[in-house]
C-alpha positions in Angstrom: 11.6 -4.1 -16.5 8.7 -2.6 -14.7 5.6 -1.4 -16.5 4.0 1.9 -15.7 1.2 0.2 -13.8 3.7 -1.8 -11.7 5.5 1.4 -10.9 2.4 3.2 -9.9 1.2 0.3 -7.7 4.7 0.1 -6.1 4.6 3.8 -5.2 1.1 3.4 -3.8 2.2 0.5 -1.6 5.3 2.4 -0.5 3.3 5.5 0.5 0.5 3.6 2.3 2.8 1.3 4.2 4.9 4.2 5.2 1.8 5.9 6.6 0.7 2.8 8.4 4.1 2.3 10.0 4.3 6.0 10.9 1.0 6.1 12.7 0.8 2.6 14.1 4.4 1.5 14.1 4.7 1.0 17.8 2.2 -1.9 17.5 4.5 -3.7 15.0 8.0 -3.0 16.1 9.2 -2.3 19.6 12.0 0.2 18.9 13.8 2.0 16.3 12.7 4.0 13.3 11.5 2.1 10.2 11.4 3.8 6.8 9.9 2.3 3.7 12.6 3.0 1.0 11.1 1.3 -2.0 8.7 -1.4 -3.2 8.7 -3.9 -6.1 5.5 -5.6 -7.4 5.3 -8.7 -9.5 3.7 -8.6 -12.9 0.4 -10.1 -11.7 0.4 -7.8 -8.6 0.1 -10.8 -6.3 3.4 -10.3 -4.6 5.3 -7.3 -3.3 8.8 -6.8 -1.9 9.0 -3.9 0.5 12.4 -2.6 1.3 13.0 -1.1 4.7 15.7 1.0 6.3 15.9 0.5 10.1 17.6 3.1 12.3 18.3 3.3 16.0 18.5 -0.5 16.6 21.6 -2.6 17.0 20.0 -5.8 15.6 18.1 -4.9 12.5 17.3 -8.5 11.6 15.2 -8.9 14.8 13.0 -5.8 13.9 12.7 -7.2 10.4 11.6 -10.6 11.8 9.1 -8.9 14.1 7.6 -7.0 11.1 7.4 -10.2 9.1 5.5 -11.9 11.9 2.9 -9.1 11.7 2.5 -9.4 7.9 -1.1 -10.5 8.0 -2.2 -7.5 10.1 -0.2 -5.1 8.0 -1.6 -6.5 4.8 -5.2 -6.2 6.2 -4.6 -2.6 7.1 -3.1 -2.0 3.7 -6.1 -3.6 2.1 -8.4 -1.2 4.0 -6.5 1.7 2.5 -6.1 0.6 -1.1 -9.4 -1.3 -1.6 -10.5 1.2 -4.3 -7.3 1.0 -6.3 -6.7 -2.8 -6.4 -8.9 -5.9 -6.4 -6.4 -8.1 -4.7 -4.0 -6.9 -2.0 -0.5 -8.3 -2.8 1.2 -10.7 -0.4 4.0 -8.6 1.2 7.5 -9.6 2.1 9.8 -7.2 4.0 13.4 -7.0 3.0 16.2 -5.0 4.6 17.5 -2.1 2.4 21.2 -1.9 3.1 22.1 1.0 0.6 22.5 3.5 3.4 24.9 1.2 5.3 26.8 0.7 2.1 27.1 4.4 1.4 28.2 5.0 5.0 30.9 2.3 4.7 32.2 3.8 1.4 32.2 7.3 2.9 34.2 5.9 5.9 36.7 4.2 3.6 37.2 7.3 1.6 37.9 9.4 4.7 40.7 7.0 5.7 
């Protein structure tokens, strides 16, 4: 169960990473649209899982791997933005959010 502070920090990370990927996304992924759907932060705020939805690309795992290779640079840019809210910038790990694919699959099955 998340505390209120964890929830606030997760929302902050989600918002800031979304802005970074929106403004400078071409530097980190070659193609497709990347959306930050949610974030989870550990209790000590040292680790964060960032869930992404990736559209317009056949191989989503390759885009995810590419973003994971740029983790250090993304964490640095995140640190520049949230330096007044947090002492330590959490280590980030990107995960693929497959809820939209799951919903699409259920919708397709229901239409059959």
